[in-house]
C-alpha positions in Angstrom: 18.5 -8.9 -11.5 16.0 -6.0 -11.7 12.5 -7.1 -12.9 11.8 -5.9 -16.5 8.6 -5.9 -18.2 7.2 -4.9 -21.8 4.3 -5.7 -23.8 6.1 -6.6 -26.8 9.7 -7.8 -25.7 12.9 -7.2 -27.8 14.6 -10.2 -28.8 17.2 -11.2 -26.1 20.5 -13.1 -26.8 20.5 -16.5 -25.0 21.3 -20.0 -25.5 19.5 -21.8 -28.2 17.5 -18.6 -29.3 14.8 -19.3 -31.8 14.7 -15.8 -33.6 14.8 -15.9 -37.2 18.2 -15.6 -39.0 17.1 -12.7 -40.9 16.8 -10.5 -37.8 20.4 -9.5 -38.3 22.0 -11.3 -35.4 24.5 -14.0 -35.9 24.0 -17.6 -35.2 20.4 -17.7 -34.6 17.9 -20.1 -36.3 14.1 -20.1 -36.7 12.9 -23.3 -34.3 9.7 -23.2 -36.1 8.3 -26.6 -34.9 9.1 -25.7 -31.2 7.5 -22.5 -31.5 4.5 -24.2 -33.1 4.3 -26.5 -30.0 3.9 -23.6 -27.6 1.3 -21.9 -30.1 -0.7 -24.9 -29.6 0.0 -25.2 -26.0 -0.8 -21.6 -25.5 -4.6 -22.1 -26.5 -5.0 -23.8 -22.9 -5.6 -21.6 -20.0 -2.1 -22.1 -18.6 1.1 -23.5 -20.2 4.0 -24.7 -17.7 7.5 -24.7 -19.4 9.7 -26.4 -17.1 13.2 -27.5 -17.8 16.7 -26.9 -16.4 18.8 -24.0 -16.7 20.2 -23.5 -20.1 17.3 -25.4 -21.8 16.3 -22.4 -23.9 13.2 -21.3 -22.1 13.6 -17.7 -22.1 14.6 -17.7 -25.9 11.5 -19.8 -26.8 9.1 -17.3 -24.8 10.8 -14.3 -26.5 11.0 -15.6 -29.9 7.3 -16.5 -29.5 6.1 -13.2 -28.1 8.2 -11.1 -30.7 6.6 -12.4 -33.6 3.9 -10.2 -35.5 0.5 -11.6 -34.4 -2.3 -11.2 -36.8 -4.9 -11.7 -34.0 -3.7 -8.6 -32.3 -3.1 -10.4 -29.1 -1.8 -8.4 -26.3 1.3 -9.9 -24.4 2.4 -9.0 -20.9 6.0 -10.3 -20.4 7.7 -10.3 -16.9 10.9 -11.6 -15.9 11.1 -12.6 -12.2 14.1 -10.9 -10.4 16.7 -13.5 -8.9 15.8 -14.5 -5.3 12.7 -12.3 -5.3 11.8 -12.5 -1.5 9.0 -9.8 -1.6 5.6 -10.6 -2.6 4.9 -7.0 -3.1 7.8 -6.1 -5.4 6.6 -9.2 -7.5 3.0 -8.3 -7.6 3.5 -4.4 -8.2 5.9 -5.3 -11.1 3.3 -7.9 -12.6 0.5 -5.2 -12.1 2.8 -2.5 -14.0 3.5 -5.0 -16.8 -0.2 -5.8 -17.4 -1.2 -2.2 -17.3 1.6 -1.5 -19.9 0.5 -4.4 -22.1 -3.2 -3.0 -22.1 -2.2 0.7 -22.3 -4.0 1.6 -19.0 -4.2 5.3 -18.0 -1.0 6.1 -15.8 0.6 2.8 -17.0 4.0 4.8 -17.4 4.1 5.6 -13.7 5.2 2.5 -11.6 3.2 1.4 -8.8 4.3 2.6 -5.5 5.2 0.3 -2.5 3.5 0.2 0.9 4.4 -1.4 4.1 0.7 -2.4 4.7 0.8 -4.6 1.6 -2.1 -7.1 0.7 -1.1 -9.4 -2.0 -4.7 -10.6 -2.5 -5.7 -7.1 -3.2 -3.1 -6.5 -5.8 -3.8 -9.9 -7.3 -7.5 -8.8 -7.8 -6.3 -5.5 -9.5 -4.2 -7.6 -11.9 -7.2 -9.8 -12.6 -9.5 -6.9 -13.0 -7.0 -5.2 -15.7 -6.6 -8.4 -17.5 -10.4 -8.9 -17.7 -11.2 -5.4 -18.9 -8.5 -5.9 -21.7 -9.3 -6.9 -25.2 -8.7 -10.6 -25.8 -6.8 -12.6 -26.7 -4.5 -11.8 -23.8 -1.3 -13.6 -22.8 0.5 -13.2 -19.6 3.9 -14.5 -19.7 6.1 -14.8 -16.5 9.7 -16.1 -17.0 12.1 -17.5 -14.2 9.3 -18.3 -11.8 11.7 -20.4 -9.7 13.3 -17.1 -8.5 10.0 -16.2 -6.7 10.9 -17.2 -3.1 7.8 -16.0 -1.3 5.5 -18.7 -0.7 2.6 -16.3 -0.3 3.0 -14.8 -3.7 3.3 -18.2 -5.3 -0.1 -19.3 -3.7 -1.6 -16.0 -4.8 -0.3 -16.6 -8.2 -1.8 -20.0 -8.2 -5.2 -18.4 -7.5 -4.9 -16.0 -10.2 -3.9 -18.5 -12.7 -6.7 -20.8 -12.0 -9.4 -18.0 -12.1 -8.3 -16.5 -15.5 -11.5 -15.3 -17.4 -12.3 -16.8 -21.1 -9.8 -15.7 -23.7 -7.0 -15.0 -21.5 -4.0 -17.3 -21.2 -0.8 -17.6 -19.0 2.5 -19.1 -19.8 5.0 -19.6 -16.9 8.7 -20.7 -17.4 10.6 -22.2 -14.6 13.4 -24.4 -13.7 11.4 -26.4 -11.4 7.8 -27.1 -11.1 6.3 -24.6 -8.7 3.7 -25.0 -6.0 0.9 -23.4 -7.9 -1.8 -26.1 -7.3 -2.6 -26.5 -10.9 -4.0 -30.0 -10.6 -7.6 -29.1 -11.4 -6.6 -27.4 -14.7 -4.7 -30.6 -15.6 -7.9 -32.5 -14.8 -10.1 -30.1 -16.8 -7.5 -30.4 -19.8 -6.8 -26.6 -19.5 -3.0 -27.2 -18.6 -0.5 -27.7 -21.3 3.2 -28.8 -20.1 6.4 -28.2 -22.0 9.3 -30.2 -20.5 13.1 -30.3 -21.3 12.5 -33.0 -23.9 10.3 -30.6 -25.9 13.3 -28.1 -25.9 16.2 -30.2 -26.9 17.6 -29.5 -30.2 17.0 -32.1 -32.8 20.0 -33.3 -34.8 18.6 -31.4 -37.9 18.3 -28.2 -35.7 21.8 -28.7 -34.6 23.1 -28.9 -38.2 21.2 -25.7 -39.0 22.7 -24.0 -36.2 26.1 -24.8 -37.2 25.4 -23.9 -40.9 23.9 -20.4 -39.7 27.4 -19.7 -38.0 29.4 -20.9 -41.0 31.0 -23.7 -39.1 31.7 -26.7 -41.4 31.6 -30.2 -39.9 31.0 -33.6 -41.6 27.9 -35.1 -40.8 29.3 -37.8 -38.6 31.2 -35.0 -36.5 28.0 -32.9 -36.4 25.9 -35.9 -35.2 28.5 -36.6 -32.4 28.3 -33.1 -31.3 24.6 -33.5 -31.0 24.8 -36.6 -29.1 27.6 -35.5 -26.7 25.3 -32.4 -25.9 22.0 -34.2 -25.9 20.5 -31.4 -27.7 21.1 -29.1 -24.7 20.8 -25.7 -25.8 23.5 -23.9 -23.8 26.0 -26.6 -24.5 25.4 -26.1 -28.2 25.6 -22.5 -28.1 28.9 -22.7 -26.1 30.2 -25.2 -28.6 29.2 -22.9 -31.5 31.2 -19.8 -29.8 34.2 -22.1 -29.4 34.1 -23.7 -32.8 34.1 -20.4 -34.7 37.4 -19.9 -36.2 39.0 -23.1 -34.2 41.8 -24.6 -36.2 40.7 -28.1 -35.7 36.9 -28.3 -35.2 36.8 -32.0 -35.6 39.3 -32.6 -32.9 37.5 -30.2 -30.6 34.3 -32.0 -30.9 35.8 -35.4 -30.2 37.7 -34.3 -27.1 35.0 -33.4 -24.9 32.4 -35.4 -23.2 30.5 -36.1 -20.1 27.6 -34.2 -18.2 26.3 -30.8 -19.1 28.3 -29.1 -16.3 31.6 -30.7 -17.6 30.9 -29.8 -21.2 30.1 -26.3 -20.2 33.3 -25.7 -18.1 35.2 -27.1 -20.8 33.8 -24.8 -23.4 33.9 -21.9 -21.1 37.6 -22.3 -20.7 37.8 -22.5 -24.6 35.9 -19.5 -25.0 37.6 -17.5 -22.3 41.1 -18.2 -23.7 40.0 -17.0 -27.1 38.6 -13.6 -25.8 40.9 -10.7 -25.4 42.3 -10.4 -21.8 40.4 -7.1 -21.2 37.1 -8.9 -22.0 38.1 -12.0 -19.9 38.9 -9.4 -17.1 35.5 -7.9 -17.3 33.7 -11.1 -17.5 35.4 -12.6 -14.7 35.4 -9.5 -12.2 31.8 -8.8 -12.9 30.4 -12.4 -12.6 29.8 -12.0 -8.9 27.1 -9.3 -9.6 23.4 -10.3 -10.2 23.1 -7.2 -12.6 25.9 -4.9 -14.2 26.2 -1.7 -15.9 29.1 0.1 -17.6 30.0 2.2 -14.7 29.9 -0.8 -12.1 32.0 -2.9 -14.6 34.7 0.2 -15.1 34.9 0.3 -11.1 35.6 -3.4 -10.8 38.0 -3.9 -13.7 39.8 -0.6 -13.2 39.3 0.2 -16.9 37.1 2.3 -19.2 34.7 1.3 -22.0 33.1 -1.4 -20.2 29.6 -0.7 -21.6 30.7 -0.8 -25.1 32.1 -4.4 -24.3 28.9 -5.4 -22.8 26.9 -4.1 -25.6 29.2 -5.9 -28.2 28.8 -9.1 -26.1 24.9 -8.7 -26.2 25.0 -8.3 -30.1 27.3 -11.4 -30.6 24.9 -13.6 -28.4 27.7 -14.2 -25.8 25.2 -15.0 -23.0 24.9 -11.3 -22.1 21.2 -10.2 -21.9 20.1 -6.5 -21.7 17.5 -5.8 -18.8 16.1 -2.5 -19.9 14.9 -0.9 -23.3 18.0 1.6 -23.0 20.5 -1.4 -22.9 22.4 0.0 -19.6 21.7 -2.7 -17.3 23.0 -6.4 -18.3 23.1 -9.9 -16.9 24.6 -12.8 -17.8 23.0 -16.1 -18.8 22.4 -18.1 -15.5 24.5 -21.0 -16.5 27.2 -19.0 -17.9 27.4 -16.7 -14.8 27.9 -19.8 -12.7 30.6 -20.9 -14.6 32.2 -17.7 -14.7 32.0 -17.5 -10.9 33.6 -21.0 -10.8 36.6 -19.8 -12.9 36.8 -16.6 -10.8 37.3 -18.9 -7.7 39.9 -20.9 -9.4 42.1 -18.1 -10.8 41.6 -15.1 -8.6 40.3 -16.4 -5.2 42.2 -13.6 -3.2 40.4 -10.9 -5.2 36.8 -11.9 -4.5 36.4 -10.5 -1.3 37.5 -6.8 -2.3 35.5 -7.0 -5.5 32.3 -7.6 -3.3 33.6 -4.7 -1.3 33.8 -2.5 -4.1 30.4 -3.4 -5.4 28.8 -2.8 -1.9 30.4 0.7 -1.9 29.0 1.4 -5.3 25.4 0.1 -4.5 25.5 2.0 -1.2 26.5 5.3 -2.9 23.5 4.8 -5.4 21.0 4.3 -2.6 20.6 0.4 -3.2 21.1 -0.8 0.2 19.8 -4.4 -0.1 22.4 -5.1 -2.8 25.1 -3.4 -0.8 24.3 -5.6 2.2 24.4 -8.8 0.3 28.1 -7.9 -1.3 29.2 -7.2 2.1 27.9 -10.4 3.5 29.5 -12.2 0.5 32.8 -10.4 1.3 32.5 -11.7 4.8 32.3 -8.2 6.2 29.7 -8.8 8.8 30.3 -5.8 10.9 29.9 -3.4 8.1 26.9 -5.4 6.8 25.2 -5.3 10.1 26.1 -1.6 10.4 24.6 -0.8 6.8 21.3 -2.8 7.4 20.6 -1.3 10.6 20.9 2.0 9.3 18.5 1.2 6.3 16.3 -1.2 7.8 13.4 1.3 8.2 13.7 2.8 4.6 14.0 -0.7 3.1 10.7 -1.6 4.9 9.0 1.4 3.6 10.2 0.5 0.1 8.2 -2.5 0.4 11.5 -4.8 1.2 10.4 -6.3 4.4 10.8 -9.8 3.1 14.3 -9.0 1.7 15.3 -7.7 5.1 14.2 -10.8 6.8 16.2 -12.7 4.3 19.3 -10.5 4.9 19.0 -11.3 8.5 19.0 -14.8 8.0 22.0 -14.8 5.9 24.2 -13.6 9.1 25.7 -16.4 10.9 24.0 -17.6 13.9 26.0 -15.7 16.5 26.3 -12.7 14.6 23.6 -10.9 16.5 25.6 -11.2 19.7 28.7 -9.8 18.0 26.7 -7.1 16.4 23.9 -6.2 18.5 22.9 -3.2 16.3 21.2 -6.1 14.4 18.5 -6.0 17.1 17.3 -2.9 15.6 16.7 -4.7 12.5 14.9 -7.5 14.2 12.8 -5.0 16.1 11.7 -3.4 12.9 10.8 -6.8 11.2 8.9 -7.7 14.4 6.9 -4.5 14.4 5.6 -4.9 10.8 4.5 -8.5 11.7 2.9 -7.3 14.9 5.1 -9.3 17.1 5.1 -6.5 19.8 6.6 -8.3 22.6 9.7 -9.5 20.5 10.0 -6.0 19.0 10.3 -4.5 22.6 12.8 -7.0 23.7 14.9 -6.3 20.7 14.5 -2.5 21.0 15.9 -3.0 24.6 19.0 -4.6 23.2 19.5 -1.9 20.5 18.9 0.8 23.2 21.8 -0.6 25.3 24.1 -0.8 22.4 23.5 2.7 21.2 24.4 4.1 24.7 27.8 2.6 24.4 28.7 2.9 20.7 30.8 5.5 18.9 29.4 9.2 19.1 29.2 9.3 15.3 26.8 6.2 15.3 25.0 6.9 18.5 22.8 9.7 17.2 21.7 7.9 13.9 20.8 4.6 16.1 18.9 6.8 18.7 17.0 8.4 15.9 15.9 5.0 14.4 15.1 3.5 18.0 13.0 6.5 18.8 11.0 6.2 15.7 10.4 2.5 16.4 9.5 3.2 20.0 6.9 5.6 18.8 5.5 3.1 16.4 5.5 0.4 19.1 3.7 2.5 21.7 1.2 3.7 19.1 0.4 -0.2 18.0 0.0 -1.0 21.7 -2.2 2.1 22.4 0.3 3.2 25.0 -0.3 6.9 24.3 1.5 8.2 27.4 4.7 6.4 26.4 4.6 8.1 22.8 4.2 11.6 24.3 7.1 10.7 26.9 9.3 9.9 23.9 8.3 12.9 21.5 11.3 14.8 22.8 13.4 12.3 20.9 11.9 13.1 17.6 14.4 13.1 14.9 15.1 16.4 13.4 16.5 17.6 9.8 20.0 18.2 10.4 22.7 20.1 8.2 26.2 19.0 7.6 25.4 15.4 6.8 25.7 13.4 3.6 23.1 13.0 1.2 22.3 9.5 2.5 22.3 10.6 6.1 19.8 13.3 5.4 17.6 10.8 3.5 17.7 8.5 6.5 16.9 11.3 8.8 14.0 12.4 6.6 12.4 8.8 6.5 12.8 8.6 10.4 11.3 12.0 11.1 8.5 11.7 8.7 7.8 8.1 10.6 8.1 10.0 13.9 5.6 12.6 13.0 3.2 10.1 11.6 3.1 8.0 14.9 3.0 11.4 16.9 0.3 12.9 15.1 -1.9 9.7 15.2 -1.3 9.3 18.8 -2.3 12.8 19.5 -5.4 12.3 17.2 -6.5 9.1 19.4 -6.0 11.4 22.5 -8.2 14.0 21.1 -5.4 16.7 21.2 -6.6 17.5 17.6 -4.7 20.8 17.0 -1.4 19.2 17.9 -2.5 16.3 15.8 -3.2 18.4 13.0 0.0 20.5 13.1 2.2 17.1 13.2 0.3 15.4 10.5 0.3 18.4 8.0 4.2 18.7 8.8 4.7 14.9 8.4 2.8 14.9 5.1 4.7 17.8 3.7 8.0 16.2 4.6 7.0 13.0 3.3 6.0 14.5 -0.1 9.5 16.3 -0.2 11.4 13.1 0.5 9.4 11.0 -2.1 7.6 8.8 0.5 4.1 8.7 -0.8 3.0 5.9 1.7 3.9 8.0 4.7 2.3 11.0 2.9 -1.0 9.1 2.4 -0.9 7.9 5.9 -0.5 11.1 7.5 -3.4 12.8 5.3 -5.5 9.6 6.1 -5.7 10.4 9.7 -5.9 14.4 9.0 -9.6 14.1 8.6 -10.2 12.9 12.1 -7.8 15.6 13.4 -9.9 18.0 11.8 -13.0 17.2 13.8 -12.9 20.3 15.9 -13.1 22.6 13.0 -15.9 21.6 10.6 -17.4 18.7 8.7 -16.9 20.4 5.6 -13.1 20.4 6.2 -13.3 16.9 7.6 -14.8 15.8 4.3 -12.5 17.7 1.9 -9.2 16.4 3.8 -10.7 12.8 3.8 -11.5 13.1 -0.2 -8.0 14.7 -0.7 -6.4 11.6 0.9 -8.6 9.0 -0.7 -7.9 10.6 -4.1 -4.1 10.5 -3.4 -4.3 6.7 -2.2 -6.2 6.0 -5.4 -3.5 7.5 -7.4 -1.0 5.0 -5.7 -3.5 2.2 -6.0 -4.0 1.9 -2.2 -7.9 2.5 -2.4 -8.5 -0.8 -0.5 -5.3 -0.9 1.7 -5.4 -0.5 5.5 -3.5 2.6 5.1 -6.4 4.8 3.9 -8.9 3.3 6.4 -8.7 6.3 8.7 -9.9 8.5 6.0 -12.6 6.0 4.8 -14.1 5.8 8.5 -13.8 9.4 9.1 -15.7 10.2 5.9 -18.2 7.6 6.6 -18.7 9.0 10.1 -19.3 12.5 8.8 -21.7 11.4 6.2 -23.6 9.6 8.9 -23.7 12.4 11.2 -25.1 14.6 8.5 -27.7 12.0 7.5 -26.3 10.6 4.4 -26.8 7.2 5.7 -26.5 5.2 2.5 -23.3 6.9 1.2 -21.9 6.7 4.6 -22.7 3.0 4.9 -20.8 2.4 1.5 -17.6 4.1 2.8 -17.9 2.4 6.2 -18.1 -1.0 4.4 -14.9 -0.3 2.4 -13.2 0.6 5.7 -14.3 -2.6 7.4 -13.1 -4.6 4.5 -9.6 -3.1 4.8 -9.1 -3.1 8.3 -6.9 -5.9 9.5 -7.7 -7.8 12.5 -4.2 -7.5 14.0 -3.7 -4.0 13.0 -3.7 -0.8 14.9 -6.0 -0.5 17.6 -6.9 3.1 17.4 -8.3 2.6 13.8 -10.1 -0.5 14.9 -11.9 1.2 17.7 -12.9 4.1 15.5 -14.3 1.5 12.8 -16.4 -0.1 15.6 -17.5 3.2 17.0 -18.8 4.3 13.5 -20.2 1.0 12.7 -22.2 1.4 16.0 -23.9 4.8 15.1 -25.4 3.9 11.8 -27.7 1.1 13.1 -28.3 3.3 16.0 -29.6 6.1 13.8 -31.9 3.5 12.3 -33.3 2.0 15.3 -31.2 -1.5 15.2 -30.1 -1.3 18.6 -28.9 -4.9 19.0 -26.4 -4.2 16.3 -25.4 -1.2 17.8 -24.6 -2.9 21.1 -22.7 -5.5 19.3 -20.3 -3.1 17.7 -19.8 -1.1 20.9 -18.9 -4.5 22.6 -16.3 -5.1 20.0 -14.9 -1.5 20.5 -14.7 -2.4 24.4 -12.7 -5.6 23.6 -10.3 -3.5 21.4 -9.9 -1.0 24.2 -9.4 -3.7 26.9 -6.1 -4.9 24.9 -4.7 -1.1 24.7 -2.3 0.1 27.5 -3.7 3.8 27.1 -7.1 5.1 26.9 -8.6 6.1 23.5 -9.9 9.5 23.8 -13.1 8.2 22.2 -13.5 5.6 24.9 -15.9 7.8 27.1 -18.2 8.0 24.1 -18.1 4.1 23.7 -19.1 3.6 27.2 -21.8 6.6 27.2 -23.4 4.9 24.2 -23.1 1.5 25.4 -25.1 2.6 28.8 -27.5 4.6 26.6 -28.0 1.8 24.2 -28.6 -0.8 27.1 -31.2 1.5 28.7 -33.2 1.9 25.3 -33.2 -1.9 24.9 -34.8 -2.1 28.4 -31.5 -3.4 29.9 -31.6 -1.0 32.7 -29.9 -3.0 35.4 -27.1 -3.8 32.9 -26.7 -0.1 32.1 -26.5 0.8 35.8 -23.9 -2.0 36.3 -21.9 -0.6 33.6 -22.2 3.2 35.0 -21.5 2.0 38.5 -18.0 0.5 37.4 -16.8 3.7 36.2 -14.2 5.7 38.4 -15.2 9.2 39.4 -13.2 11.1 36.8 -14.8 9.0 33.8 -18.3 9.3 35.4 -18.0 13.1 35.4 -17.6 13.5 31.4 -20.5 14.8 29.4 -20.8 11.4 27.6 -21.3 9.6 30.7 -23.7 12.1 32.1 -25.9 12.1 28.9 -25.8 8.4 29.2 -27.1 8.5 32.8 -29.9 10.7 31.5 -30.9 8.1 29.1 -31.2 5.7 32.2 -33.5 8.2 34.1 -35.7 8.5 31.1 -36.1 4.7 30.7 -36.9 4.7 34.5 -39.5 7.4 33.6 -37.7 9.9 35.9 -37.5 13.0 33.8 -36.6 15.4 36.5 -33.4 13.0 37.5 -32.4 13.0 33.8 -32.6 17.1 33.9 -30.4 16.9 37.0 -27.9 14.5 35.2 -27.6 16.9 32.3 -27.1 20.1 34.1 -23.3 20.0 34.3 -23.2 19.3 30.6 -25.7 22.0 29.8 -23.9 24.7 31.7 -20.5 23.7 30.3 -18.9 22.5 33.7 -18.7 18.8 32.4 -15.9 18.0 29.8 -17.1 16.7 26.5 -15.1 15.6 23.4 -17.2 17.3 20.7 -20.3 19.3 19.9 -22.3 16.1 19.4 -22.5 15.6 23.2 -23.9 19.0 23.9 -26.4 18.6 21.2 -27.4 15.1 22.7 -27.7 16.6 26.1 -30.3 19.5 24.9 -32.3 17.0 22.9 -32.5 14.7 26.2 -33.2 17.7 28.2 -36.1 18.4 25.7 -37.6 14.9 26.1 -37.4 15.2 29.8 -39.2 18.7 29.7 -42.1 17.1 27.3 -42.4 14.2 29.9 -42.6 17.0 32.7 -45.4 18.8 30.6 -43.3 21.8 30.0 -43.7 22.2 26.1 -42.1 25.7 26.0 -39.0 24.5 27.8 -38.9 21.7 25.6 -39.2 23.8 22.4 -36.5 26.2 23.7 -34.0 23.1 24.3 -34.7 21.8 20.8 -34.0 25.3 19.5 -30.5 25.3 21.2 -29.7 21.8 19.9 -30.7 23.2 16.3 -28.3 26.2 17.0 -25.4 23.8 17.8 -26.3 21.4 15.0 -26.8 24.1 12.1 -23.1 24.9 11.5 -22.4 21.2 10.4 -25.9 20.2 9.6 -25.8 17.7 12.1 -28.6 15.2 11.7 -27.4 11.8 13.7 -28.3 13.0 17.4 -31.9 13.7 16.3 -32.3 10.3 15.0 -30.3 8.5 17.8 -32.2 10.0 20.5 -35.5 10.0 19.1 -36.2 13.9 19.8 -36.9 14.3 16.0 -40.5 13.6 17.0 -40.3 17.1 19.0 -39.5 18.8 15.6 -43.0 18.5 14.2 -44.4 20.7 17.3 -41.9 23.5 16.4 -43.1 26.9 15.5 -42.9 27.4 11.9 -40.9 30.6 12.2 -37.9 28.7 13.6 -34.5 30.0 12.2 -33.6 26.4 11.2 -36.5 25.4 8.9 -34.1 23.9 6.3 -32.3 21.9 8.9 -35.6 20.7 10.4 -36.9 19.6 6.9 -33.7 17.8 6.4 -33.9 15.8 9.6 -37.6 14.8 9.0 -36.7 13.8 5.7 -33.8 11.5 6.9 -35.8 9.7 9.6 -38.8 9.2 7.4 -36.6 7.4 4.9 -35.4 10.0 2.3 -32.0 11.6 1.7 -31.6 15.3 2.7 -31.7 17.4 -0.7 -32.8 14.5 -2.8 -30.6 12.2 -5.0 -29.0 15.0 -7.0 -27.5 16.7 -3.9 -24.3 18.3 -4.5 -21.3 18.5 -2.3 -21.5 21.5 0.1 -19.3 24.5 -0.1 -16.8 25.0 2.6 -18.5 26.6 5.9 -15.8 29.5 5.5 -17.6 30.6 2.5 -20.8 32.1 4.4 -20.2 33.2 8.0 -22.6 31.7 10.8 -24.5 35.0 10.9 -25.0 35.0 7.0 -26.0 31.3 7.3 -28.7 32.1 9.7 -30.0 34.9 7.6 -30.0 32.4 4.6 -32.3 29.9 6.5 -35.0 32.5 6.5 -34.9 33.3 2.8 -37.0 30.4 1.5 -39.8 31.5 4.0 -42.3 34.4 3.5 -40.8 36.6 6.3 -40.0 40.2 5.1 -36.6 41.6 5.9 -37.8 43.5 9.1 -39.5 40.4 10.3 -36.3 38.3 9.8 -34.5 41.1 11.8 -37.0 40.8 14.5 -36.8 37.0 14.6 -32.9 37.3 15.1 -32.9 40.4 17.4 -30.7 42.3 14.9 -31.1 45.7 13.1 -32.6 45.9 9.7 -29.4 47.3 8.4 -27.5 44.3 9.8 -30.0 42.1 7.7 -29.6 44.0 4.6 -25.8 43.7 4.7 -25.9 39.9 5.3 -28.1 39.5 2.4 -26.0 41.7 0.1 -22.9 39.4 1.1 -25.1 36.3 0.5 -26.0 37.4 -2.9 -22.5 38.1 -3.8 -21.0 34.9 -2.4 -23.7 32.8 -4.0 -23.5 34.6 -7.3 -27.4 35.4 -7.1 -29.1 38.5 -8.3 -32.3 38.1 -6.0 -33.7 36.2 -3.1 -35.3 33.6 -5.4 -31.7 32.8 -7.1 -30.1 32.9 -3.6 -32.5 30.2 -2.4 -31.8 28.0 -5.5 -28.1 28.5 -5.2 -28.4 27.5 -1.3 -30.3 24.3 -2.2 -27.9 23.4 -4.8 -24.9 23.8 -2.3 -26.8 21.9 0.4 -27.1 24.9 2.5 -30.7 24.7 2.2 -33.2 21.8 2.0 -35.4 21.1 -1.0 -38.0 20.1 1.5 -40.5 22.3 3.4 -39.2 25.9 4.4 
């Protein structure tokens, strides 16, 4: 059954219903005493209603919840769907139920699923929503026995034992769950309602008979109560069969025995008295967990099934509507079991075909998991394997990884040998549980099978295998393998069915994500940006928000070769979309969090950067993607480095090295990790260790700009400034490869320190000015703090063209935030050209326009043109207003200038 939720549930027809007779439904009585028992029990923190099927648990809960409440209590009512394997679907349904009950903003939109699910995070969200709600608040969970995820049950136990004052929970189940409620029991905060409480009394039995206008003598009514032992389902079945029976007293006298025997007897009585077309509908649809009119018409070969289902619900004939529009229905659990027994007795040869018909309907309506279940029930293992293999990636993206595993386990033991395409399903499940070696083995089996299968299947399987190959290579850090396999990237195809196009869309979006991420970690940033943008657009078009967020989360890092303003904007856009889907604390958004943190730290906003970094660290999984983990450690290293906490820096860099050691390929930032490790060791006085680290590098890596700057730090530590300048020369003349502007800035600053130590103040000033030129476009402050070269800024001429940036740098290293606490986000760098920015830096000074032209070595006319454009773009009428606006937009400092 589909999970349903409502803040104030509609009364549902079920055995032993406790709704008042005056509500317009026949055969219902008001069990005031039992409702009073639940009222008293509900004063405790948790109430457990535990009793067998047919005892009237659901009816009691709905009666209690449907009454008008003078205390304005809020009630969130959730029914767990049958055989719920997936913790995520349970928790998101519960979260949506609570949000609907409290009237939270956006409650009408269902929460989106994510393969990177963390039940503890969603549990905390549920608790936060409940805590913020006005009290009293009641959380009602029915059919908890259907929750088959041990992790979800354990997390629910934590939620129930930690409810705040004024919040109460009522849980109904056929058997006691493993919720670990013993502490509540000892504290007197656990109430328990058992089968004995739910049994009808003899007086209630007589009241039920009277409400349905069935006349029995006191002796026979007592016998009916005795024979059913007050079992709600048995009494309800008896009432249905007794209505209009020619000899009701003989009927009561003839049946006896266990609940099952009584129920089977009454079922036969009831079915025999139903019109043939109703009998046909009940029997043929009994093999479904949920049914609607269209599906019932298909299985019965008739029309008008929806009207019959509505009439049966109105008659309280053990039919329950699952949605407010009354389009989907289920049968009472015991009633469904007995209908299936009768179906097996009367129509055993029809059952496999009925399952096949249901499977086709569910497959055509994009409900693959239900389709596979019915194919398995029909014994059509080959078709079930084919369908599950086709949809395994999509089901996983839908948050049904647990369902996929359960469906796999439902196949006979040797089915995998007979249907090797199931290896693809195993591989997908292995990948999302980070069992990478097992995934590799299963993919090889699937690949061999795809090479020999029919042509119409071959392309689809190869598309799926290619997507999973890319994911496996990415998770292993095997970047070369990703690029080798990129030619197998699935493409959008015409001439396919809607289902096939949807499958191809899922696989292509996933492949674009994996390719774009791998290119990002390999610093092929232009390619990465292109593929991530394409993947995000495709994911948006096909309704895959998780993939869209994943692509956008990496896009900020991929924009690093453009501008920090673009990085920041893209990270913030990804974060906003993730928050909209409730994924602000999920691993999927970590790349955006850590990229934003790195950008903020680089521009001197240490405190804000530290906040985003902490969020990224909390959401990073220890077994998660190595590329992300390495980036988190690297950004975690630069913050203490900027603050002079070098031991912490070295610890984070060591952790990054450990991540790299377990990757099959080399992360593009690896040379930076090594370079900063060497430099940090040297600054800590560990010169011998730094030299040993340097000596272990091969010639190619040792020639990179990051390693050469690290070598210069060693020379400075050894008081060899001339040697430091020689090490830096290939970086300064552009012959050494570097992975970002950060390295040349560092190199110029180290060169300045070396010139100072050599006594050449003019050369030192020139080197600092060159570093400022490179740092100016992104307002980069970090390298000045990390190298210690900020001390040289105090000796620069006052007429430097970077007065505002110099002021910001000095503010940061002296412990203040650039621009003050009210600093606003900067405008994109594209709004002012680099030349206009340089002119803007001079406006806070006392220099005249001709003097500014002289400083910049340009004509006066050029300066005048730039100033007119600056005024227009900033909306300023004069120099003073332009300076003020520049400070508001963080283009100028509020400090000296």
